[in-house]
C-alpha positions as CSV (number, residue, x, y, z in Angstrom):
1,X,8.6,6.2,33.0
2,X,9.1,9.9,33.6
3,X,7.2,12.4,31.4
4,X,10.5,13.8,30.0
5,X,11.6,10.2,29.2
6,X,8.4,9.6,27.2
7,X,9.1,12.6,25.0
8,X,12.6,11.3,24.3
9,X,11.3,7.9,23.4
10,X,8.6,9.3,21.0
11,X,11.1,11.7,19.5
12,X,13.6,8.8,19.2
13,X,11.1,6.7,17.3
14,X,10.1,9.5,15.0
15,X,13.6,10.9,14.2
16,X,15.6,7.6,14.4
17,X,13.4,5.9,11.9
18,X,13.3,8.9,9.7
19,X,17.1,9.2,9.7
20,X,17.4,5.5,8.9
21,X,15.6,6.2,5.7
22,X,12.3,4.3,6.0
23,X,10.2,7.4,5.6
24,X,11.5,9.2,2.6
25,X,10.3,9.9,-0.9
26,X,10.7,7.1,-3.4
27,X,10.5,4.3,-0.9
28,X,9.5,1.9,-3.8
29,X,7.5,1.6,-6.9
30,X,4.3,-0.5,-7.1
31,X,4.4,-3.1,-9.8
32,X,2.0,-2.0,-12.6
33,X,0.6,0.7,-10.2
34,X,0.8,4.4,-9.6
35,X,4.1,5.9,-8.6
36,X,3.2,7.6,-5.3
37,X,1.2,4.8,-3.6
38,X,2.1,2.9,-0.5
39,X,0.4,0.3,1.6
40,X,0.0,-0.2,5.3
41,X,0.0,-3.4,7.2
42,X,-1.0,-4.7,10.6
43,X,2.3,-4.4,12.5
44,X,1.2,-5.3,16.1
45,X,-1.8,-6.9,17.8
46,X,-2.2,-6.8,21.6
47,X,-2.3,-10.2,23.2
48,X,-5.8,-11.1,24.4
49,X,-8.6,-13.7,24.6
50,X,-9.2,-15.9,21.6
51,X,-12.0,-14.7,19.5
52,X,-11.4,-11.0,20.2
53,X,-9.1,-10.3,17.3
54,X,-9.3,-7.1,15.4
55,X,-10.9,-7.5,12.0
56,X,-10.5,-5.8,8.6
57,X,-13.5,-5.0,6.5
58,X,-12.8,-4.6,2.8
59,X,-14.9,-2.9,0.2
60,X,-16.9,-5.4,-1.8
61,X,-16.5,-8.2,0.7
62,X,-19.4,-8.8,3.1
63,X,-17.5,-10.8,5.6
64,X,-14.8,-9.3,7.9
65,X,-11.2,-10.7,7.7
66,X,-9.4,-11.5,10.9
67,X,-6.5,-9.2,11.4
68,X,-3.1,-11.0,11.6
69,X,0.5,-9.8,11.6
70,X,1.5,-8.4,8.2
71,X,-2.0,-8.3,6.8
72,X,-2.0,-5.5,4.1
73,X,-4.2,-2.4,4.6
74,X,-5.1,-0.1,1.7
75,X,-7.7,2.4,0.6
76,X,-11.2,1.2,1.2
77,X,-10.2,-1.0,4.2
78,X,-11.7,-0.5,7.6
79,X,-9.8,-1.7,10.7
80,X,-12.1,-2.5,13.7
81,X,-10.9,-3.5,17.2
82,X,-12.9,-5.3,19.9
83,X,-13.4,-4.5,23.5
84,X,-10.4,-6.6,24.5
85,X,-7.6,-6.1,22.0
86,X,-5.8,-3.1,20.5
87,X,-3.7,-3.1,17.4
88,X,-1.2,-1.0,15.3
89,X,-1.0,-0.2,11.6
90,X,2.2,1.0,10.0
91,X,2.0,2.8,6.7
92,X,4.9,2.6,4.3
93,X,4.6,6.4,3.9
94,X,5.9,6.7,7.4
95,X,2.8,7.1,9.6
96,X,2.0,4.8,12.5
97,X,-1.6,4.6,13.8
98,X,-2.6,2.6,16.9
99,X,-6.3,1.8,17.7
100,X,-7.8,1.7,21.2
101,X,-10.5,-0.7,22.2
102,X,-13.8,-0.5,20.3
103,X,-12.3,1.7,17.5
104,X,-13.1,1.8,13.8
105,X,-10.9,3.5,11.3
106,X,-11.3,3.5,7.5
107,X,-8.6,4.3,5.0
108,X,-10.0,6.6,2.4
109,X,-7.0,7.5,0.3
110,X,-3.2,7.3,0.5
111,X,-1.4,10.1,-1.4
112,X,-4.3,10.7,-3.7
113,X,-3.7,13.8,-5.8
114,X,-5.7,16.9,-5.3
115,X,-7.7,18.2,-8.2
116,X,-6.9,21.8,-7.6
117,X,-3.4,21.9,-6.1
118,X,-0.2,19.9,-5.9
119,X,-1.3,18.3,-2.6
120,X,-1.4,14.5,-2.2
121,X,-4.0,13.6,0.4
122,X,-3.8,10.7,2.9
123,X,-7.2,10.6,4.6
124,X,-8.5,8.4,7.4
125,X,-12.0,8.4,8.8
126,X,-12.4,7.7,12.5
127,X,-16.0,6.4,12.9
128,X,-15.7,5.8,16.6
129,X,-13.2,5.2,19.3
130,X,-9.7,6.5,19.8
131,X,-6.4,6.5,17.8
132,X,-2.8,7.4,18.6
133,X,-1.1,8.9,15.5
134,X,2.7,9.2,15.0
135,X,2.8,11.2,11.8
136,X,5.8,11.6,9.6
137,X,5.3,13.6,6.4
138,X,6.0,11.4,3.3
139,X,7.1,14.5,1.4
140,X,6.2,18.2,1.3
141,X,3.1,17.5,-0.9
142,X,1.4,15.2,1.6
143,X,-1.6,16.4,3.5
144,X,-2.6,13.9,6.2
145,X,-5.9,14.3,8.0
146,X,-8.4,12.3,10.1
147,X,-12.1,12.9,9.6
148,X,-14.5,12.4,12.4
149,X,-18.3,12.9,12.4
150,X,-18.0,16.6,13.3
151,X,-14.4,17.7,12.7
152,X,-11.3,17.2,10.5
153,X,-7.8,16.9,12.2
154,X,-4.8,17.8,10.0
155,X,-1.5,16.7,11.3
156,X,1.8,18.6,11.0
157,X,5.1,17.0,10.2
158,X,6.7,15.0,13.1
159,X,3.7,15.3,15.3
160,X,2.1,12.8,17.7
161,X,-1.6,13.2,18.7
162,X,-4.5,11.2,20.2
163,X,-7.9,11.7,18.4
164,X,-11.1,10.5,19.9
165,X,-14.6,10.3,18.3
166,X,-16.9,9.8,21.3
167,X,-20.4,8.2,21.1
168,X,-22.0,11.5,22.0
169,X,-20.7,13.2,18.9
170,X,-17.7,14.9,20.6
171,X,-14.3,15.0,18.9
172,X,-11.3,15.4,21.1
173,X,-7.7,16.1,19.8
174,X,-4.9,15.9,22.3
175,X,-1.4,16.7,21.0
176,X,1.6,14.9,22.6
177,X,4.2,16.4,20.3
178,X,4.2,18.9,17.5
179,X,0.9,20.4,16.5
180,X,-2.4,19.7,14.7
181,X,-5.1,21.8,13.2
182,X,-8.8,21.1,13.7
183,X,-11.6,22.2,11.4
184,X,-15.2,22.3,12.6
185,X,-18.4,24.2,12.3
186,X,-22.1,23.9,11.6
187,X,-22.0,24.6,7.9
188,X,-19.7,24.8,4.9
189,X,-19.8,28.7,5.0
190,X,-19.5,28.8,8.8
191,X,-16.3,26.8,9.5
192,X,-13.8,27.6,12.2
193,X,-10.3,26.2,12.7
194,X,-8.0,26.0,15.7
195,X,-4.4,25.0,16.2
196,X,-3.6,22.5,19.0
197,X,-0.1,22.5,20.3
198,X,1.9,20.1,22.5
199,X,0.2,19.7,25.9
200,X,-3.1,21.0,24.7
201,X,-6.5,19.4,24.1
202,X,-9.3,20.7,21.9
203,X,-12.9,19.4,22.5
204,X,-15.5,20.0,19.9
205,X,-19.0,19.1,20.9
206,X,-21.7,17.8,18.6
207,X,-23.3,21.3,18.4
208,X,-19.9,22.6,17.3
209,X,-19.1,24.5,20.6
210,X,-15.5,24.0,21.6
211,X,-13.0,24.4,24.4
212,X,-9.2,24.5,24.3
213,X,-7.8,23.0,27.5
214,X,-4.8,21.3,29.0
215,X,-4.0,17.8,27.9
216,X,-4.9,14.9,30.3
217,X,-1.9,12.9,31.1
218,X,-1.5,9.1,31.6
219,X,-4.9,7.8,30.4
220,X,-5.1,4.1,30.0
221,X,-4.6,4.3,26.3
222,X,-1.6,6.6,26.6
223,X,0.0,4.3,29.2
224,X,-0.4,1.5,26.7
225,X,1.2,3.5,24.0
226,X,4.1,4.4,26.3
227,X,4.7,0.7,26.8
228,X,4.5,0.0,23.1
229,X,6.9,2.9,22.4
230,X,9.4,1.5,24.9
231,X,9.4,-1.8,23.1
232,X,9.5,-0.1,19.8
233,X,12.6,1.8,20.9
234,X,14.2,-1.5,21.9
235,X,13.8,-2.8,18.4
236,X,16.0,0.0,17.2
237,X,18.9,-0.8,19.5
238,X,22.1,-2.2,18.0
239,X,21.6,-1.0,14.4
240,X,23.6,-3.1,12.0
241,X,26.6,-1.6,10.0
242,X,25.6,-2.3,6.4
243,X,27.7,-3.0,3.3
244,X,27.7,0.0,1.0
245,X,25.7,-1.6,-1.8
246,X,22.9,-2.2,0.6
247,X,22.9,1.5,1.6
248,X,22.2,2.4,-2.0
249,X,18.9,0.4,-2.1
250,X,15.5,1.9,-1.5
251,X,14.8,3.5,1.9
252,X,12.4,0.8,3.0
253,X,15.0,-1.9,2.5
254,X,17.6,0.1,4.2
255,X,15.3,0.4,7.3
256,X,14.7,-3.3,7.2
257,X,18.4,-4.1,6.9
258,X,19.2,-2.0,9.9
259,X,16.4,-3.1,12.2
260,X,15.8,-6.7,11.2
261,X,18.8,-7.8,9.1
262,X,20.9,-9.1,12.0
263,X,17.9,-9.7,14.4
264,X,16.4,-12.4,12.2
265,X,19.0,-13.3,9.7
266,X,22.4,-12.4,8.1
267,X,23.7,-10.6,5.1
268,X,26.0,-12.7,2.8
269,X,28.1,-11.9,-0.2
270,X,27.7,-14.1,-3.2
271,X,29.7,-13.9,-6.4
272,X,26.6,-14.4,-8.5
273,X,23.9,-12.5,-6.6
274,X,25.9,-9.9,-4.7
275,X,24.7,-9.1,-1.2
276,X,21.8,-11.3,-0.2
277,X,19.9,-11.9,3.1
278,X,18.8,-15.2,4.5
279,X,16.7,-15.9,7.6
280,X,18.0,-17.7,10.7
281,X,16.4,-19.6,13.5
282,X,16.5,-18.4,17.1
283,X,19.6,-20.5,17.6
284,X,21.4,-18.8,14.7
285,X,21.2,-21.7,12.4
286,X,19.7,-21.7,8.9
287,X,16.3,-23.4,8.8
288,X,17.0,-26.1,6.2
289,X,13.6,-27.3,5.0
290,X,12.1,-23.9,5.3
291,X,10.6,-22.3,2.2
292,X,9.2,-18.8,1.4
293,X,5.5,-18.5,0.6
294,X,4.7,-21.5,2.7
295,X,4.1,-20.3,6.3
296,X,1.3,-17.8,6.0
297,X,-2.0,-17.1,4.2
298,X,-3.4,-15.4,1.2
299,X,-5.6,-12.3,1.3
300,X,-7.5,-10.5,-1.5
301,X,-7.4,-6.7,-1.4
302,X,-7.2,-4.0,-4.0
303,X,-7.9,-6.5,-6.8
304,X,-4.8,-8.5,-5.9
305,X,-3.7,-11.6,-4.1
306,X,-1.5,-10.6,-1.2
307,X,0.8,-13.0,0.6
308,X,0.5,-12.5,4.4
309,X,3.6,-14.2,6.0
310,X,3.7,-15.6,9.5
311,X,7.3,-14.5,9.9
312,X,7.5,-11.3,11.9
313,X,10.1,-9.9,9.5
314,X,8.1,-10.7,6.4
315,X,6.5,-7.4,5.2
316,X,9.6,-6.2,3.3
317,X,11.2,-9.4,2.0
318,X,8.0,-10.8,0.6
319,X,6.9,-7.6,-1.2
320,X,10.2,-6.0,-2.3
321,X,12.6,-8.3,-4.2
322,X,12.7,-12.0,-5.0
323,X,13.7,-15.2,-3.3
324,X,16.2,-17.4,-4.9
325,X,17.1,-21.0,-4.0
326,X,20.8,-21.8,-3.9
327,X,22.4,-25.1,-3.0
328,X,25.2,-23.3,-1.2
329,X,23.2,-20.9,0.9
330,X,19.6,-22.2,0.8
331,X,16.9,-19.7,0.3
332,X,18.2,-16.1,0.0
333,X,16.4,-12.8,-0.6
334,X,17.5,-10.5,-3.3
335,X,16.3,-6.9,-2.5
336,X,14.6,-4.9,-5.1
337,X,12.9,-1.5,-5.5
338,X,9.5,-2.6,-6.8
339,X,6.6,-3.5,-4.6
340,X,4.4,-6.5,-5.5
341,X,1.5,-8.0,-3.6
342,X,3.4,-11.3,-3.9
343,X,6.5,-12.2,-6.0
344,X,5.0,-15.6,-6.8
345,X,3.8,-17.4,-9.9
346,X,0.6,-19.5,-10.1
347,X,-0.6,-22.6,-11.9
348,X,-3.6,-25.0,-11.6
349,X,-4.0,-28.7,-11.8
350,X,-7.3,-30.7,-11.6
351,X,-8.9,-29.0,-8.6
352,X,-5.7,-27.7,-7.1
353,X,-4.1,-24.3,-7.1
354,X,-0.3,-24.1,-6.8
355,X,2.3,-21.4,-6.5
356,X,6.0,-21.0,-6.0
357,X,8.4,-18.1,-5.5
358,X,9.1,-16.1,-8.7
359,X,12.8,-16.6,-9.5
360,X,15.4,-15.0,-11.7
361,X,14.9,-17.9,-14.1
362,X,11.4,-16.7,-14.9
363,X,12.9,-13.6,-16.5
364,X,15.2,-15.5,-18.8
365,X,13.8,-14.6,-22.2
366,X,12.7,-17.7,-24.2
367,X,12.9,-20.1,-21.3
368,X,10.0,-19.5,-18.9
369,X,6.4,-20.8,-19.4
370,X,5.1,-17.3,-20.2
371,X,4.3,-16.8,-23.8
372,X,3.9,-20.5,-24.5
373,X,0.2,-20.6,-23.5
374,X,0.7,-23.9,-21.7
375,X,0.6,-24.8,-18.1
376,X,3.6,-26.5,-16.6
377,X,1.7,-29.8,-16.4
378,X,1.7,-32.4,-19.2
379,X,0.9,-36.1,-19.6
380,X,3.6,-38.5,-20.9
381,X,4.2,-42.2,-20.9
382,X,1.3,-42.9,-18.5
383,X,1.8,-40.2,-16.0
384,X,1.5,-36.5,-15.3
385,X,4.7,-34.4,-15.0
386,X,5.5,-30.8,-14.3
387,X,7.5,-29.4,-17.2
388,X,10.2,-27.0,-15.9
389,X,12.5,-25.9,-18.8
390,X,15.7,-25.8,-16.7
391,X,16.1,-29.4,-15.5
392,X,19.0,-31.4,-16.8
393,X,17.3,-34.9,-17.2
394,X,16.2,-34.5,-20.8
395,X,12.5,-33.9,-20.1
396,X,12.8,-30.1,-19.8
397,X,15.4,-29.0,-22.3
398,X,15.9,-25.3,-22.8
399,X,13.7,-24.0,-25.6
400,X,16.8,-22.8,-27.4
401,X,19.6,-25.1,-26.3
402,X,21.9,-24.0,-29.0
403,X,22.2,-20.4,-27.7
404,X,25.5,-19.8,-26.1
405,X,25.9,-16.0,-26.4
406,X,23.7,-13.8,-24.1
407,X,22.8,-10.6,-25.8
408,X,21.5,-7.5,-24.1
409,X,18.1,-7.8,-25.8
410,X,17.7,-11.3,-24.4
411,X,17.5,-9.9,-20.9
412,X,14.3,-8.0,-21.6
413,X,11.3,-9.8,-20.0
414,X,8.7,-11.4,-22.3
415,X,5.7,-9.2,-22.9
416,X,3.4,-11.6,-20.9
417,X,5.4,-11.8,-17.7
418,X,3.5,-10.3,-14.8
419,X,6.6,-8.6,-13.2
420,X,9.0,-6.1,-14.7
421,X,12.6,-6.6,-13.8
422,X,13.7,-4.2,-11.0
423,X,16.7,-2.2,-12.0
424,X,18.8,-3.5,-9.1
425,X,18.4,-7.1,-10.4
426,X,19.2,-6.6,-14.1
427,X,23.0,-7.0,-13.6
428,X,22.4,-10.1,-11.4
429,X,20.0,-11.6,-14.1
430,X,22.6,-11.0,-16.8
431,X,25.3,-12.8,-14.8
432,X,23.0,-15.8,-13.8
433,X,21.8,-16.1,-17.4
434,X,25.4,-16.2,-18.7
435,X,26.3,-18.8,-16.1
436,X,23.3,-21.0,-17.0
437,X,24.1,-20.8,-20.7
438,X,27.7,-21.7,-20.0
439,X,26.6,-24.8,-18.1
440,X,27.6,-23.7,-14.6
441,X,26.8,-26.7,-12.4
442,X,25.7,-24.6,-9.3
443,X,23.3,-22.4,-11.3
444,X,21.9,-25.4,-13.2
445,X,21.4,-27.4,-10.1
446,X,19.6,-24.5,-8.4
447,X,17.3,-24.2,-11.5
448,X,16.5,-27.9,-11.5
449,X,15.2,-27.6,-7.9
450,X,12.5,-25.1,-8.9
451,X,9.7,-27.7,-9.3
452,X,10.3,-29.0,-5.8
453,X,9.2,-25.6,-4.4
454,X,5.6,-25.8,-5.8
455,X,3.0,-25.5,-3.0
456,X,-0.3,-27.2,-3.8
457,X,-3.6,-26.7,-2.0
458,X,-7.1,-27.8,-2.9
459,X,-8.9,-24.8,-4.4
460,X,-11.4,-24.8,-1.5
461,X,-8.4,-24.5,1.0
462,X,-6.9,-21.4,-0.6
463,X,-8.5,-19.2,2.1
464,X,-7.0,-21.2,4.9
465,X,-5.5,-19.1,7.6
466,X,-2.4,-21.3,7.6
467,X,-2.0,-22.7,4.2
468,X,1.0,-24.8,5.3
469,X,-1.4,-27.0,7.2
470,X,-3.3,-27.7,4.0
471,X,-0.3,-27.7,1.6
472,X,1.1,-30.6,-0.4
473,X,4.1,-31.1,-2.6
474,X,3.8,-32.3,-6.2
475,X,4.7,-35.9,-5.1
476,X,1.8,-35.8,-2.6
477,X,-0.9,-34.5,-5.0
478,X,-3.3,-37.2,-6.3
479,X,-2.6,-37.6,-10.0
480,X,-5.4,-37.5,-12.5
481,X,-5.9,-40.2,-15.1
482,X,-4.9,-40.1,-18.7
483,X,-6.5,-37.4,-20.8
484,X,-9.2,-38.4,-23.3
485,X,-8.8,-38.1,-27.0
486,X,-10.6,-34.8,-26.9
487,X,-8.3,-33.4,-24.2
488,X,-4.9,-32.0,-24.6
489,X,-1.9,-33.8,-23.2
490,X,-0.8,-30.5,-21.6
491,X,-3.0,-28.2,-19.5
492,X,-3.7,-24.8,-20.9
493,X,-2.3,-22.0,-18.8
494,X,-4.8,-19.2,-17.9
495,X,-4.0,-16.0,-19.7
496,X,-3.7,-14.3,-16.4
497,X,-2.8,-16.8,-13.6
498,X,-2.9,-14.2,-10.9
499,X,-6.4,-13.2,-11.9
500,X,-7.5,-16.8,-12.0
501,X,-6.0,-17.3,-8.5
502,X,-8.1,-14.3,-7.2
503,X,-11.2,-15.9,-8.8
504,X,-10.6,-19.2,-7.0
505,X,-9.9,-17.4,-3.7
506,X,-13.2,-15.5,-4.0
507,X,-15.1,-18.6,-5.0
508,X,-16.1,-17.2,-8.4
509,X,-17.3,-19.8,-10.9
510,X,-17.0,-19.7,-14.7
511,X,-14.2,-18.7,-17.0
512,X,-12.2,-15.6,-16.1
513,X,-13.2,-12.5,-17.8
514,X,-10.6,-10.8,-20.0
515,X,-9.8,-7.4,-18.4
516,X,-10.6,-4.5,-20.6
517,X,-10.5,-0.8,-20.1
518,X,-13.9,0.9,-19.8
519,X,-14.0,4.6,-20.4
520,X,-16.0,6.7,-18.0
521,X,-19.1,8.2,-19.5
522,X,-18.8,11.8,-20.6
523,X,-20.4,14.2,-18.2
524,X,-23.6,15.8,-19.3
525,X,-23.8,19.5,-19.8
526,X,-26.2,21.4,-17.5
527,X,-28.4,23.6,-19.5
528,X,-29.3,27.2,-18.5
529,X,-28.3,29.3,-15.5
530,X,-24.9,30.4,-14.6
531,X,-22.4,27.9,-16.0
532,X,-18.6,27.4,-16.0
533,X,-17.1,26.1,-19.3
534,X,-13.9,24.2,-19.8
535,X,-11.3,26.4,-21.3
536,X,-8.4,25.1,-23.3
537,X,-9.5,21.4,-23.4
538,X,-7.1,19.2,-25.5
539,X,-8.3,18.1,-29.0
540,X,-10.9,15.4,-28.7
541,X,-11.9,16.3,-25.1
542,X,-15.5,17.4,-25.0
543,X,-16.2,20.7,-23.3
544,X,-17.8,20.3,-19.9
545,X,-20.2,22.7,-18.2
546,X,-21.6,22.9,-14.8
547,X,-24.2,25.0,-13.1
548,X,-22.9,27.2,-10.3
549,X,-24.5,27.0,-6.9
550,X,-26.8,24.0,-7.5
551,X,-24.8,21.4,-5.5
552,X,-23.2,21.3,-2.1
553,X,-19.8,19.9,-1.5
554,X,-20.3,16.8,0.8
555,X,-18.2,16.4,3.9
556,X,-17.6,20.1,4.2
557,X,-15.5,19.6,7.4
558,X,-12.5,18.6,5.4
559,X,-9.1,20.2,4.8
560,X,-9.0,19.1,1.2
561,X,-8.5,22.3,-0.8
562,X,-10.7,21.0,-3.6
563,X,-13.8,21.5,-1.5
564,X,-13.4,25.3,-1.5
565,X,-13.4,25.4,-5.3
566,X,-16.2,22.9,-5.4
567,X,-18.3,25.2,-3.2
568,X,-17.7,28.1,-5.6
569,X,-18.7,25.9,-8.6
570,X,-21.6,24.2,-6.9
571,X,-20.2,20.7,-7.5
572,X,-19.4,17.7,-5.3
573,X,-16.0,16.2,-4.3
574,X,-15.8,12.5,-3.5
575,X,-13.2,10.1,-2.3
576,X,-13.1,6.9,-4.2
577,X,-11.2,4.3,-2.3
578,X,-11.5,1.7,-5.0
579,X,-9.2,3.6,-7.2
580,X,-7.5,5.7,-4.5
581,X,-8.6,8.9,-6.0
582,X,-10.4,12.2,-5.5
583,X,-13.0,12.9,-8.1
584,X,-15.7,15.4,-9.2
585,X,-18.6,13.5,-10.7
586,X,-20.3,16.5,-12.3
587,X,-17.1,17.5,-14.2
588,X,-16.0,14.0,-14.8
589,X,-12.4,14.5,-13.6
590,X,-10.4,12.5,-11.0
591,X,-6.9,12.2,-9.5
592,X,-6.1,9.6,-12.1
593,X,-6.5,12.2,-14.8
594,X,-3.7,14.2,-13.2
595,X,-1.2,11.3,-13.4
596,X,-0.9,11.4,-17.2
597,X,2.4,13.4,-17.3
598,X,3.9,14.7,-19.5
599,X,0.5,15.2,-21.1
600,X,-1.8,18.2,-20.3
601,X,-4.0,17.3,-17.4
602,X,-7.2,18.9,-15.9
603,X,-6.9,21.4,-13.0
604,X,-10.0,22.3,-11.0
605,X,-10.2,26.0,-10.6
606,X,-12.9,28.5,-9.5
607,X,-13.7,29.1,-13.2
608,X,-14.2,25.5,-14.0
609,X,-11.6,23.1,-15.4
610,X,-8.5,24.2,-17.2
611,X,-5.8,22.1,-18.7
612,X,-2.0,22.4,-18.2
613,X,1.2,20.5,-17.4
614,X,0.8,17.8,-14.8
615,X,3.1,19.6,-12.3
616,X,1.7,23.1,-12.6
617,X,-1.1,24.9,-10.7
618,X,-3.1,27.0,-13.0
619,X,-4.1,30.6,-12.4
620,X,-7.2,30.7,-10.3
621,X,-6.2,27.6,-8.4
622,X,-7.4,27.3,-4.9
623,X,-4.0,26.6,-3.4
624,X,-4.4,25.3,0.1
625,X,-4.4,28.3,2.3
626,X,-7.1,28.7,4.9
627,X,-10.0,26.4,5.8
628,X,-11.6,25.0,2.7
629,X,-15.1,26.3,3.5
630,X,-14.4,29.3,5.7
631,X,-16.2,32.5,4.8
632,X,-13.1,34.6,4.6
633,X,-11.2,32.2,2.2
634,X,-10.8,33.1,-1.4
635,X,-11.1,30.6,-4.3
636,X,-8.9,32.9,-6.4
637,X,-5.8,32.5,-4.2
638,X,-2.8,31.4,-6.2
639,X,-0.1,29.0,-5.2
640,X,2.4,30.2,-2.7
641,X,4.4,29.2,0.4
642,X,5.9,25.7,0.4
643,X,7.8,24.4,-2.5
644,X,5.0,22.0,-3.4
645,X,2.6,24.8,-4.0
646,X,0.9,24.3,-0.7
647,X,0.6,27.1,1.9
648,X,0.1,26.7,5.5
649,X,-3.5,27.0,6.6
650,X,-4.1,30.0,8.8
651,X,-3.7,29.4,12.5
652,X,-6.0,31.0,15.0
653,X,-4.1,33.1,17.5
654,X,-6.8,33.1,20.0
655,X,-9.0,30.4,21.5
656,X,-11.8,32.8,22.2
657,X,-15.1,32.4,20.5
658,X,-16.5,29.2,21.9
659,X,-16.9,27.5,25.3
660,X,-18.5,24.3,26.4
661,X,-21.7,24.9,28.3
662,X,-21.9,23.5,31.8
């Protein structure tokens, strides 16, 4: 491939995908989670010898997890490659990161809110090895950076770069398209920064000497990326013309529809469901007998059970929208704008865990098992049965069979259901509910099939890499004997079945603990010396004081604007991957405190902590201009520049001032 052709391919990937809408604000909302939070996933693994797979290390889990296609990646996760296989991670914010051999990358935060500005920080830490980054800015507030042992590399919008953390302590940044800024230096008050443009390479040695040189073309890693880019470009050929209703769905679904909709399945119009998608086999036939949430495995990350599908198209359909069984079409996917780790419902039966796809029927108020406190399993006339309230054989009558009129308030989900109803599905749910109530044969027949879609595995097999190899149907599960006089004829449903599933997956014994909110301890005042008080704290918020100059901001080679203010105050700034937040332990504030709109929230300033509206930057804010710890930067600079309140960091106009010693 010619050099000019490579540029066209890379630009084609960046701008074509951007124009198709995958990488735009408001891709989706996380169920019961923060608004601006997006996951990544393993999107490609290079073929190689068995036993050389990349692995993922998750906070709180001692054993690494073998990386497979569609495995979720989030804050606190570390991806590590072997000496034989590379891999690719795609983030739903729009950024693609590819790892070379023997590389280790940790995700610190994804769109975590700055404490002192309107920035939202996505931070990776490159411990060793080499990565290829295709960065597309999520929105004008995102600041994306890669931290190495002796530098911080901040990417600019629509840029492509290779960043290397060598074993001798050297950091090398090579820009293939766009530009990047590199921050380095021996101390927090002796920092320097340089801009690296297309065709340039900046080398920063362990002793902080540097050299700006011409890029090296066609390294083995770059040639591999050229090959992957060529295939990536092929995936975007023949974009599908989509029905107008699909074009109005979230950007991530629009992207899926264009790139995979006709490649792996087809869009159908249905009078009840509207436009739906169903998968097809390679020969173009529908895979009768196939079922969602069957071919794949479970993973535990971020406190949630994630479904990891084997299907190559599975990332979007399993996390955005629900699957619905229909006698006419088989399994179809109804797209939605809310992201869940798995749209599935759980139950438990005498040593077995079971799940099935969450359906529209589970939202039909007064019908589903939620709120009844009972499991679906009960004992009757000498045998165990699964009680599904929508069957027509008399065993599972509707809880309110006399109701014939569907009111608007009946479409509200019960308080105990784990999933809110996506806005796109409210109209569909209303139509299906009315059809069910009126006795529509097709809808009732589909509802009656729900018990057949339960997937059972022994609790010890829940961690199997291919649960379909361990799975059983209800008919195949060994049935328990009759309950004793002390036992109930119906199993009690766990108060939080998803939490119980996570306990089983992790091998935790004993009853599930009831989740409760634990307030962070109030920060202790520092007595004496030069202190900074908290002005304008809301009623009930204790004033906080901190001594100036007694602490040093850790990780000073970092573009985070909070570090500059922290240096002035003498406090620390930390990344907490567990909660995807930035926090100041001495002042007791974090990114999560700044998500409480429309309430007044804390702002970190050079005078301490002030309180104001969530979307404001208070007087005395650090802004984002300049290197966070450079001697000539001022902590009193106010917001200016970009609409988000972020200003461009200064760019060195000369590369003089440092050379590598021979």
